[in-house]
N, C-alpha and C positions, 0 to 999 in steps of 0.2 A: 555052282548058285552065283549068280553078278550079286552085284551090293544092289542095283536098283530090284533085284528081285526078289533080293532079302528084305529092303525099304519095302516093297508091296504087300510080302507075306507080314510083316511088321504091324503096316498101317490095317491090312485087314482085320487083325485081330482088333485093333481099337474101334473102326468104321464098319465091320461089317457090311451090310447091302449097300452102304457108302459111299464103297471102293468101287468102283466099274473097270472091267478090264473086256466088256463086249464089244466087238467091234465098229458098229455102229458109233458108237460112245467115242471110243475113242480118233475113228473120223472126222467127228464132229469139232475133236478139240484140238487136230493133230493142223488148221488151217484157220484161215481170218478171211476178211470181206474182199481180197484184193489178191493178185495175178503173183500167189506166190507159194515157192514151193511147199507141198504137207509135207512132215514129217510126225507121225503117233506119238503121243506120248504111251509108255510102260501101264501106267493107270492115272484114272480119273476119282477124285475126291472130293466128297463136298461137305465141307464143314459146316457146323451149326452155332460156332463160338470162336472168339479170339482166342478163350482157353487151346480149344480143341487144334486151332487154326497152331497155336501155339507147340501141342503133341506132336503136332506132323510135320512141325518145320525140325522138331529136336531129332525123332526119325531119322529124317531123311539126310540131318546133319550126321547122325552118327554113321551112317549108309555111305555119306559123298554122294548121294540123289538127288538130281538138279527138282528142284519147284520152279515152276511157272505159274503164275495166277491169272484166271482167266475171267472174265466176265460175260460177255453175251460173243465174243469174237469179232465185233465189227471194226474191228482196228485193218489198218493199213499198210502196215509198212512190216509184215512177219511178227510184231510184239509177244504176240499169244501161242504160238509156234515152239515144241519143243527141240529147238534142233538137235540138241545130248540126250533127247528122252526124257524119262524120269516120271515126275505126279506133274499132273496137270490139276492145278488146286481152283476149281469150279465154287463161286463163291455166289451162287444162285439164291442157295438157302438163307445166306446171311443178309436177310431184305426187309428189316424193318426200321421205319421211321422211328427212334426214338426217343426225339423229344422236341418238340417247336415250341421256341422261346419268342413271341410276340413282340412283345414291345421290346427285345432285344436284336430283334431282326437274323435267327440265325436256328439252324436247325443240327441235330445233332441224327447222326443214319447210318446203318451199317453198307457195307460197301457192294450188296447186292441190289441196291436201290435205284431205280432208271428216272432219270430228268422227269418222264412224265407220271412215273408212280408218284413223285415229290408233288411236283405240282396238282396232282387230284388230289393230296392230302390238305393241301395248303388253300383249298377253294375259301372255304368258309374263312377263312386267317384274313382274304383281302392282301396276301402277300403271294413272290414267286421266285422261284428260282431261275435263273436267267439265263446260265449257260446252255447252247444249244448246238451241236457238233451234228445233227441233223440226225440219227441213226439214234435210235432211244439206247441210249448206250448207257452201264452202270456208272455209279455214283465215282464208285472203287476203282474203274479202268479211266475214268475220265480222268481225275487227280492223276494220277499214273501216268498217264499219255499227255498232259498237261493240256487238255481239250482246248477248243474255245467255240467259234462257232458264228452266226447270222445276226448275234447280239453284241458283241465282243468290242465295237465301239465307242457302247455305251458304256454297256456294264461292266467288262473284263472278263479274262480268261478264267480259267481254273486257278491259274496262279492266283488274282485278285479275290479270291471266292473260295477258296479254303483258310478258315483260322485256325484250326487243331487236328489232328491226329490220332489213331493208337495203329503204332505198328509193330508187328513182329519182325525181330531181325532175323538174321542165318542162323543165329543159334538158339533161336527159340524163347529167347528172351522178349518181352513186351515194357515197349515205351509210350509215352503219352508225349506227344509234342506239341507247342504252342498253348494256348487256349482261348476263352470267349472273350475275351477283352479286343478291341480293336485296334489297339497299338503295344509294343513293349521294347525295351530294350536290355531284357535279360540274355545274354547268352547268344552262341550261333542262331539262326535260322535254322531249325530242322525241319516243321513243317517244310519247307519250298525244296530244303534237299529232297525230299522223299518225295515231293508232288512234281512229276516230270519224268521219276528213275524208273519211270518202266517195269518197277517189281525187281529190279537188279540188285535191289540194295533191302528190302525187306519187303512185308506183306501188309498192308495199309487191312484192318481189319474196322476201323469206325474212324466217321469225318465228322466236322463240324463246320456248316459250309454257309456262309452269310445269302440271307433274303435282300428282296424289296419290296415296297409295295405295289399291287399291281397299279398303272397310270389312268387316271380319272377318264382319259379319251385315247384312243389307239388308231391311228389314220393310216392305213397302207396306200401305195402306188406305183404304177410302172407307168417309164417313160422311154421312147426310143430315141434312137441316135445315130447319123450318118454314116460313122465309124465309131472307134471302142476311142481314142485318142479324144473324141470330144467329151465323153462319156463322165472318163478320170478327171481330167479339167474340171468338169462341174463337182466331183467328189470334191478334188483338191480346193474349190476355191469354197465350196459350203461348210468344211470342215476349218478352213481357215476364217471364212466368217463368224464361227464361231457355233453354228448351229450344231443343237445337242441330236444328232440322229442318232437313231437306236440300232438301224439297217440300213444296210445300202451295199446293196449286191448287184455286181456285176454280169452278165451273160452275153458272148459274145453272138455273131451271127448264126455260127454253126451249133452251139448250144440251141437258138432257139427255134431253129430246123425242128430239132431234134423234141424239143419242148414240146412245140407244134404236134406232133409225130405220134407223141404217146399222150398227149391231153388234150386233144383237138379243139373241146371245149375253151382253151386259151386263147384262142384266133386272135394270136400277137404278130405283129409286122415282123418277118426274120432281120434285122436289123438287131444290133449293140442293143442292150438293155441296161437301164438298172429297176432293180427291187427294192423299194422303199420302206423304211415305215418309222412313222413320227408318234412320240410319246411325250404325254405331258396332260395340262389342262385343256378345256376347252377351248376357250382362248387361244392360249398359246400352242398349242395344236396346228389352228388355223392361218396364226402367223407364219409358222413353221415353214408349212405346206404353200404358202404366198410366194415366201424369201426366195426358197427352194426354185419354185417353180420360176422365179424371173431370173435367177442364175443361169439352171436351164435353159430359157429362151436365149441368154447368147451365146449358148455353145449350140444351137441349132434342133432343139426338141422337137420331136414331135410324138404326137399320139400318148400325149399324157392321162394318165388314166388313175381315178381313187378308190378306195374301196374301205368303207368303214362297218359295214356289217360284220359279223362274227365268222359267218359262214364263208362270207366273201374273202376275208385275211384266210381262212383257216386254207381254202382251197388255193389261194395264189403261195402261200408259203409252204403249204404241200409238195405243190410244184416245185417248186423250187429246193425241196430235199429230195427230190427224186428225181434231181439233172444226173445223177451218173447212169440211170436206166435210160432216162433220155438221151444221153449222148451214145450212149449202144443201140438204140431204135435207129439211129443212120446207118447203121449197117448190123442187119441183125446176124445172130449168129456169132458174132466176134465176141472176144473176149478184150480188157481194156488194163491197159497201164497206168497205174496212177502216180501224178506227183505232183507237190504244192514249194510252194517257196512265196519269202517274204521278202519288200525291201520298206527302207524309209518312202515315206506317200509322195513326196518329192519326185521320186524316182520312178513311180509307179508306170505311169504312161510309158516311159522309156521299156521299161524291162518285158514289159507287155507285148511294146513295136518288135524287140529281139523275137520273144516268143513266138510270135506271128510269122517273122521270117523263118527262125528254124523252123518251124513247122511246115510253111510253104517248101522249103529245101528238102525235107526228108520225106515227102511225097507221101505221108500219112493224113490220118485226120486226126484232129485232138482240139477238141470244143473245151473254150475256156470260160470258167468261173470265177469268182473271185469275192471275198470279203476288201473289199476295197476300200473302205474307210476306216480299216488296218493297214492296208497294203500288202496284203496276202491273196495270192491265186491259185486255180487249180488247173492242171489238165488229167483229162480223160485219155490217152493216147490208146485208139482201138486197134486192135491188131487182130488178124488171120490164127484164131489156135492150132490151126496145125501145119504155119510158115513161119519155123524158125527165124528166117531174116525179117519176118516182121517183129519179133521179137527181140533183136538184138535194135534194128534203128529205131526201134522203142528206146530201149535204153539209153543209146544213145543221143536221142533227143532231149531225154527229161536230164543225162548227165549237162548240157549244154547247155539249158532254160536253168541252172542251179547255179552255173558254172556264171552266167549273165548274174544271178540274182547275186552271188559273191563279188562280183567283182564292183554292182553297184551300190556298196554295202550292207547288203542285206543277209540273210538264212537261206537254208538249204530248205527247210523245213517251219512253216509256221504255226504249223497243228496237228500233220499227221505224226510227229513224231518219227526216232531213228528204228528202232527196233533193228531186222538186220538190214533193211530197202536201205538205208541212207548212211549208214555206220562208213563207206568207203568215200564220203565226201567230211566228214568230220575232221580230219588233220586240214585241209583245205579253210574251213569255219574258223577251228579254233585254235591250232596251232600247238604251243603247249600246254593249253590250255587242257585239251584231250587228252594228254599225259600224265595231267593231273587228277581227270574223272578216274583215270584206270588206276592212281593212289588210293582214291577214295574208294573206289568199291575193292582193294586188297585190304583196303583198312578193316573195312566193315565185314564185310563176305570173304575171308581170305582163302577156303576153300571153295568157292565158285559155285555155288551151288543154287543163287538166286537169279533164275533167267540166265544162264549163262547162252555168251554170244549176242549180245544185245548190247545196242550204243557204244561200248569199249571192248578194248581187245585186253581181258582180264589173264 
């Protein structure tokens, strides 16, 4: 009997029918939302509490069985794939909002709570949770991958919006990091050690997250440009001018063609676009819109459209969040190799220009979208799933674009995370720092049972 099977047997005694080895459940937990090689776990556990997670991890530690946390599987770099088998720890039953502290602008939640679920529960309070990666991801998964999204330019990423955590360590110990205080000088910043660790150091079982007041006025807009450089230059000048933009999204001409194919009601010119959102008071937002329009006009803007009604704004951002499916509409039946990178905003125009040149040289179709307010952009590289040459060319294209980002002082991933897909770039980006990450991993998880094969070579 294998050690994994011994762990499965012990967990069945603990969890009963909340441990599944059904083929469909195993298959669901053996893949993510991207073009990653699937690998089914030996079993899937559905815990109810922090204490139960602790007991599950203790059992797995005794048998040397890997533990891989799972939210809803929306990650894009193979984070949730159990590459060495073991137990997939599905956190969907731990989905309660435990407390909302309205006066302190924070909430305490379990890791299976999704961002839209939290915002539904906040409606009566006049508060909102702002990190929006597009997918309706769980907050535990978003913290583990240090998620970002369309609002990050104003409200920050998960790094800035997680105040405290409860974490189960690889030996089953339960620790609490941080507090509800807005600042602290007390010791190492353990909270942010686990934010972005992708489950390689422990299992997040509770989060305290920052909230913001819903603005008095929200105003969305779209505008077109003749080329990507003009759009990016507009963004750079707007930010340098101190405009407090809430969202600034870039979509290139190929992406806009796909958007119109998927959502014909948009009827937007097939030119590079910015999708924008402004938050503030009635008077303040009006001034922001006019100032931005003046800056954009100096860069040849056209077709400036605004949306103030909630349903119109929601329709616009739903279309943006469906950008992946819009890209795939350009090549029916295709698969997509996804990549992202992030550079200093002053280098963004050059990095995107290099990316466009590399795309043209590759002969592939690869629409670009980006959270350009913070220098982050994404490619959906479309391939024929039956053509191995397409996949090889797509991976080579991704490598070239990530190399360009590093050359310009950036990072190979602004928000997708590392998982297995970006590990090959880690030495180039971090140098000796990558070795230190591996030392930290080995110190906390010497048996290497926490999501092994991700981020570092342990």
